[in-house]
C-alpha positions as CSV (number, residue, x, y, z in Angstrom):
1,M,-36.3,3.7,-42.5
2,R,-33.0,2.1,-41.4
3,G,-30.0,4.3,-41.8
4,D,-26.8,3.1,-43.5
5,E,-23.6,2.7,-41.5
6,E,-20.9,5.1,-42.6
7,C,-17.4,3.7,-42.6
8,Q,-15.0,6.6,-42.2
9,A,-11.4,5.8,-42.7
10,G,-10.1,8.7,-40.8
11,F,-10.8,12.2,-39.5
12,I,-9.2,15.2,-37.9
13,V,-10.2,16.3,-34.4
14,F,-9.6,19.9,-33.3
15,T,-9.7,19.3,-29.6
16,S,-7.4,18.3,-26.7
17,L,-7.5,15.8,-23.9
18,E,-8.1,18.6,-21.5
19,D,-11.4,19.4,-23.3
20,R,-12.6,15.8,-23.2
21,I,-12.5,15.4,-19.5
22,P,-15.5,16.8,-17.5
23,T,-14.6,19.7,-15.3
24,D,-16.2,18.0,-12.3
25,H,-14.6,14.6,-12.8
26,P,-13.1,13.1,-9.5
27,L,-9.7,12.5,-11.1
28,R,-9.2,16.2,-11.6
29,A,-9.0,16.9,-7.9
30,I,-6.7,13.9,-7.4
31,R,-4.5,15.1,-10.3
32,R,-4.0,18.5,-8.7
33,L,-2.8,16.9,-5.5
34,V,-0.5,14.5,-7.3
35,D,1.0,17.3,-9.5
36,Q,1.8,19.4,-6.5
37,A,3.6,16.5,-4.8
38,L,5.5,15.7,-8.0
39,R,6.7,19.3,-8.4
40,E,8.1,19.2,-4.9
41,M,9.8,15.9,-5.6
42,S,11.4,17.2,-8.8
43,P,14.9,17.6,-7.3
44,L,14.8,14.0,-6.0
45,L,13.6,12.6,-9.4
46,S,16.4,14.6,-11.2
47,S,19.0,13.1,-9.0
48,L,18.0,9.5,-10.0
49,Y,19.0,10.1,-13.7
50,A,22.3,10.6,-15.5
51,K,23.1,14.0,-16.9
52,R,23.9,12.5,-20.3
53,G,22.5,9.8,-22.5
54,R,19.2,8.9,-24.1
55,V,16.2,10.8,-22.9
56,S,14.1,8.6,-20.6
57,I,10.3,8.3,-20.1
58,P,9.4,11.2,-17.8
59,P,9.3,9.8,-14.3
60,E,6.0,11.7,-13.6
61,Y,4.3,9.5,-16.3
62,L,5.4,6.3,-14.6
63,L,4.4,7.5,-11.1
64,R,1.0,8.7,-12.2
65,A,0.5,5.4,-14.1
66,Q,1.4,3.5,-10.9
67,L,-1.3,5.3,-9.0
68,L,-3.9,4.4,-11.7
69,Q,-3.3,0.8,-11.1
70,F,-4.5,1.3,-7.5
71,L,-7.3,3.7,-8.3
72,Y,-8.8,1.6,-11.1
73,A,-7.8,-1.9,-9.9
74,I,-5.8,-2.6,-13.1
75,P,-4.4,-6.1,-12.5
76,S,-1.1,-5.8,-14.4
77,E,1.3,-3.3,-16.0
78,R,0.7,-4.9,-19.4
79,R,-3.0,-4.3,-19.0
80,L,-2.3,-0.7,-17.9
81,C,-0.3,0.0,-21.0
82,E,-3.2,-1.5,-23.1
83,E,-5.7,0.8,-21.3
84,L,-3.5,3.9,-22.0
85,E,-3.7,3.2,-25.8
86,Y,-7.4,3.8,-26.0
87,N,-8.7,5.2,-22.7
88,L,-8.6,9.0,-23.0
89,L,-9.3,9.6,-19.3
90,L,-6.3,7.5,-18.1
91,R,-4.0,9.0,-20.8
92,W,-5.0,12.5,-19.6
93,F,-4.3,11.6,-16.0
94,V,-0.8,10.2,-16.8
95,G,-0.1,13.4,-18.9
96,L,0.6,11.4,-22.1
97,P,-0.1,13.4,-25.3
98,L,-2.7,12.0,-27.6
99,D,-0.2,11.7,-30.5
100,E,2.5,10.0,-28.4
101,R,2.9,6.2,-28.3
102,V,2.5,4.3,-25.0
103,W,5.8,2.8,-23.7
104,H,6.4,-0.9,-23.5
105,P,5.3,-2.7,-20.3
106,T,8.8,-3.7,-19.5
107,S,9.6,0.0,-18.9
108,F,8.1,-0.5,-15.4
109,T,10.4,-3.5,-14.8
110,K,13.5,-1.5,-15.9
111,N,12.7,1.5,-13.9
112,R,11.4,-0.2,-10.7
113,D,14.8,-0.5,-9.0
114,R,15.5,3.2,-9.7
115,L,12.1,5.0,-9.7
116,L,9.5,2.7,-8.3
117,S,11.5,2.1,-5.1
118,S,10.7,2.3,-1.4
119,E,12.6,5.6,-1.1
120,V,10.6,7.4,-3.8
121,A,7.3,5.9,-2.6
122,E,7.9,7.0,1.0
123,V,8.8,10.6,-0.1
124,F,5.7,10.7,-2.3
125,F,3.6,9.5,0.6
126,E,5.1,12.2,2.9
127,H,4.3,14.9,0.4
128,I,0.7,13.8,0.1
129,R,0.5,13.7,3.9
130,S,2.0,17.2,4.2
131,Q,-0.8,18.5,1.9
132,A,-3.4,16.9,4.2
133,D,-1.7,18.5,7.2
134,A,-1.6,21.9,5.5
135,K,-5.3,21.7,4.8
136,K,-6.0,21.0,8.5
137,L,-7.3,17.5,7.8
138,L,-5.1,15.6,10.3
139,S,-5.6,15.2,14.0
140,R,-2.4,15.6,16.0
141,E,-3.6,14.0,19.2
142,H,-5.7,10.9,18.6
143,F,-4.5,7.9,16.5
144,S,-5.2,4.2,15.9
145,C,-2.8,1.5,14.8
146,D,-3.2,-2.0,13.3
147,G,-1.6,-4.5,11.0
148,T,-2.7,-7.0,8.4
149,L,-1.3,-9.9,6.4
150,L,-0.4,-9.4,2.7
151,E,-0.4,-12.6,0.8
152,A,2.9,-13.0,-1.0
153,A,3.3,-13.9,-4.7
154,A,4.5,-17.3,-3.9
155,S,3.0,-20.8,-3.6
156,L,3.2,-23.1,-0.7
157,K,4.9,-25.6,-3.0
158,S,7.9,-23.2,-3.1
159,F,8.3,-23.5,0.7
160,R,11.1,-26.0,0.8
161,P,13.7,-27.1,3.3
162,R,16.6,-24.7,3.7
163,K,19.1,-27.5,3.4
164,E,17.7,-28.6,0.0
165,T,20.2,-27.8,-2.7
166,D,18.8,-29.6,-5.7
167,G,15.9,-28.5,-7.9
168,G,13.4,-30.9,-6.4
169,L,10.4,-29.9,-4.3
170,G,10.1,-30.3,-0.6
171,G,7.4,-32.6,0.8
172,S,6.7,-36.2,0.5
173,G,5.6,-36.2,-3.2
174,P,7.9,-37.4,-6.0
175,K,10.5,-34.9,-7.1
176,G,10.5,-33.7,-10.6
177,S,7.1,-35.2,-11.5
178,G,4.2,-33.2,-13.0
179,G,6.1,-30.5,-14.9
180,R,5.9,-26.9,-13.7
181,N,3.0,-27.6,-11.3
182,P,3.5,-31.1,-9.8
183,E,1.3,-32.6,-7.2
184,V,2.9,-32.5,-3.8
185,N,1.6,-33.9,-0.5
186,F,2.8,-32.1,2.6
187,H,0.5,-34.0,4.9
188,G,2.2,-34.9,8.2
189,E,5.4,-32.9,7.4
190,R,6.4,-30.3,10.0
191,R,7.2,-27.0,8.3
192,S,8.3,-23.7,9.9
193,N,10.2,-20.6,9.0
194,D,13.2,-21.8,10.8
195,T,13.6,-24.9,8.7
196,H,12.0,-23.9,5.4
197,V,12.2,-21.0,2.9
198,S,10.3,-20.0,-0.2
199,R,12.4,-20.5,-3.4
200,T,10.1,-18.0,-5.2
201,D,10.2,-15.2,-2.6
202,P,12.8,-15.8,0.2
203,D,11.6,-12.7,2.2
204,A,8.0,-14.1,2.6
205,R,7.2,-16.0,5.8
206,L,4.6,-18.6,6.6
207,C,2.0,-17.0,8.8
208,R,-1.7,-17.2,9.5
209,I,-4.6,-15.4,11.2
210,K,-6.4,-17.3,13.9
211,G,-9.1,-19.5,12.3
212,K,-7.5,-19.4,8.8
213,E,-5.0,-21.4,7.0
214,A,-1.3,-20.4,6.9
215,R,0.0,-18.6,3.8
216,L,3.3,-17.1,2.7
217,S,2.8,-13.5,3.6
218,Y,4.2,-10.1,4.6
219,R,2.7,-7.7,7.2
220,G,1.5,-4.2,6.5
221,H,1.3,-1.7,9.3
222,L,-0.7,1.6,9.6
223,V,-1.1,4.5,12.0
224,V,-4.3,6.4,11.2
225,E,-5.5,9.7,12.7
226,N,-8.9,9.4,14.2
227,R,-10.6,12.5,12.9
228,H,-10.9,11.7,9.2
229,G,-9.3,8.3,9.0
230,L,-6.2,9.4,7.0
231,I,-3.0,7.4,7.1
232,V,-0.2,9.3,8.8
233,A,2.4,6.5,8.9
234,S,2.9,3.1,7.3
235,S,5.4,0.3,6.8
236,A,5.7,-3.2,5.5
237,T,7.7,-5.9,7.2
238,T,8.3,-9.7,7.2
239,A,5.5,-11.6,8.8
240,T,6.7,-12.5,12.3
241,G,4.8,-13.0,15.5
242,R,6.1,-9.7,17.0
243,A,6.1,-7.6,13.9
244,E,2.8,-5.8,14.6
245,C,3.8,-4.5,18.0
246,E,7.4,-3.7,17.0
247,A,6.3,-1.8,13.8
248,A,3.6,0.1,15.7
249,V,6.1,1.3,18.3
250,E,8.5,2.4,15.5
251,L,5.8,4.3,13.7
252,L,4.5,5.9,16.9
253,T,8.0,7.0,17.7
254,K,8.2,8.9,14.4
255,E,4.8,10.4,14.9
256,R,5.7,11.5,18.4
257,E,8.7,13.4,17.0
258,R,6.4,15.3,14.7
259,H,4.1,16.6,17.5
260,G,4.8,17.7,21.0
261,A,1.2,17.5,22.2
262,H,-0.3,14.7,24.2
263,M,-1.2,11.7,22.1
264,T,-3.5,8.7,22.4
265,V,-3.4,5.5,20.3
266,G,-6.2,3.0,20.0
267,A,-5.6,-0.7,19.1
268,D,-7.3,-4.1,19.3
269,K,-6.7,-6.9,21.9
270,G,-3.7,-8.1,19.9
271,Y,-1.7,-5.1,21.3
272,D,-2.7,-5.8,24.9
273,T,0.7,-6.9,26.0
274,R,3.0,-5.5,28.6
275,A,5.8,-4.8,26.1
276,F,3.5,-2.8,23.8
277,V,1.6,-0.9,26.5
278,S,4.8,0.2,28.3
279,A,6.4,1.4,25.0
280,P,3.9,4.2,24.2
281,R,3.8,5.2,27.8
282,H,7.6,5.7,27.7
283,L,6.9,8.0,24.7
284,H,4.3,9.9,26.7
285,I,1.5,8.4,24.5
286,T,-1.5,7.0,26.3
287,P,-2.3,3.5,25.0
288,H,-6.1,3.0,24.6
289,V,-5.9,-0.7,23.9
290,A,-8.8,-3.0,24.0
291,R,-8.6,-5.1,27.2
292,K,-8.3,-8.9,27.3
293,R,-10.5,-10.8,29.7
294,R,-7.5,-12.2,31.5
295,Y,-3.9,-11.0,32.1
296,S,-4.6,-7.5,30.6
297,A,-1.8,-4.9,30.7
298,I,-4.4,-2.1,30.8
299,D,-5.8,-1.1,34.2
300,G,-8.7,1.0,35.4
301,R,-6.7,4.2,35.4
302,T,-6.9,4.2,31.6
303,T,-10.3,2.6,30.9
304,S,-12.1,4.9,33.4
305,H,-11.5,8.0,31.2
306,E,-14.2,9.1,28.7
307,G,-11.5,9.3,26.0
308,Y,-10.8,5.6,26.2
309,A,-14.4,4.8,25.1
310,V,-14.1,7.3,22.2
311,S,-10.8,5.8,21.1
312,Q,-12.4,2.3,21.1
313,R,-15.2,3.5,18.8
314,R,-12.9,5.4,16.5
315,R,-10.1,2.8,16.3
316,K,-12.1,0.8,13.7
317,V,-11.3,3.5,11.1
318,V,-7.9,1.8,10.7
319,E,-9.7,-1.1,9.1
320,E,-11.0,1.0,6.2
321,P,-7.6,1.5,4.5
322,F,-6.9,-2.2,4.7
323,G,-10.3,-3.0,3.2
324,W,-9.8,-0.5,0.3
325,M,-6.3,-1.8,-0.5
326,K,-7.4,-5.4,-0.7
327,T,-10.6,-4.9,-2.6
328,V,-9.8,-2.0,-4.9
329,A,-6.0,-1.5,-5.0
330,G,-5.3,-5.2,-5.6
331,L,-3.2,-6.0,-2.5
332,D,-5.3,-9.0,-1.5
333,K,-2.4,-10.9,-3.2
334,L,0.8,-9.2,-4.0
335,R,2.2,-9.1,-7.5
336,H,5.8,-8.2,-6.6
337,R,8.4,-10.2,-4.7
338,G,11.0,-9.1,-2.2
339,L,10.6,-6.9,0.9
340,A,12.0,-3.8,-0.9
341,K,9.4,-3.9,-3.6
342,V,6.6,-4.8,-1.2
343,K,7.5,-1.7,0.9
344,A,7.3,0.5,-2.2
345,I,4.0,-0.9,-3.4
346,F,2.5,-0.6,0.1
347,S,3.6,3.0,0.4
348,F,2.1,3.9,-3.0
349,A,-1.2,2.2,-2.1
350,C,-1.3,4.2,1.2
351,A,-0.8,7.4,-0.8
352,A,-3.5,6.4,-3.2
353,F,-5.9,5.8,-0.4
354,N,-5.2,9.2,1.1
355,L,-5.7,10.9,-2.3
356,V,-9.1,9.4,-2.6
357,R,-10.0,10.2,1.0
358,M,-8.7,13.8,0.7
359,K,-10.6,14.3,-2.6
360,N,-13.9,13.4,-0.8
361,L,-13.1,15.5,2.3
362,L,-12.1,18.6,0.4
363,A,-15.3,18.3,-1.7
364,E,-17.4,18.2,1.6
365,L,-15.5,21.1,3.2
366,S,-15.5,23.4,0.1
367,P,-18.4,25.8,-0.2
368,A,-21.1,24.8,-2.7
């Protein structure tokens, strides 16, 4: 016999969010790592707020919510706030009590310049990295570096001549026609970063990967340790032809200052230039760069060592963070404009990748 549906107007639940989350849920391990980092960052977070005035949203809530966007591929801050209204797991991770209302999505916008900045993101990343180092998860000798293009939140139609002062579009199409998204024909027009600039995101640069079309982009750079594939240093820059090598040298210089031991760095053929190869050697870092067929800057003294072949096999671990960020964390196309915001988002995404990787590593290393 079919049962009748009972429509209950309301009920009282004698439980807490802590009781509703399984003890073995993966987010619990990540939450412990995040909470430790936020406790260490408390003096910095306190310095960002005035001593008097209206009480703000706790900065820990906003930072944990920012991480959730990367971990669960939530496409927007408005969608994130909607998820926090009814998703008990996400509400528990943020730390938001069950009887407290979710803040308005514009709270992220208002706090981004102060809280969700590149300075806070870099400090948070360093605290997560320090935890990995304390747990003996990082190699101090063998590293790999690489860079990737991050598509900017700007259309090619916004890439207009620098001398253009009116509101019309660049290109050969009719100006002011078609409303917000007019049809524009750029065929036959020479455009470059020297003569054109995006009106939507002036920091973005027209760049392309060999074999693909040019897009307005930024460049993300990583240095990864070869043992477990954890990110040890990162940066985001404008997309120029020399950005990859210059950023890699800068990141390796900082890493060299951390460790006094001998270091090696693996990289692909794009780094096989005299300028890049000589820079790590000047820092007493052996460059294990893939050799070009012609005009290679790497000679037999480097390639004859057994460690060179190992570095060439392990250097591919640097591609894993880029793949995760673009497929899971939503960095296949940026949602924020301006180099400062891109730096912050990229650093947060690197910290999120390390948190997921550390959770898996600690689970493997812990006794059953």
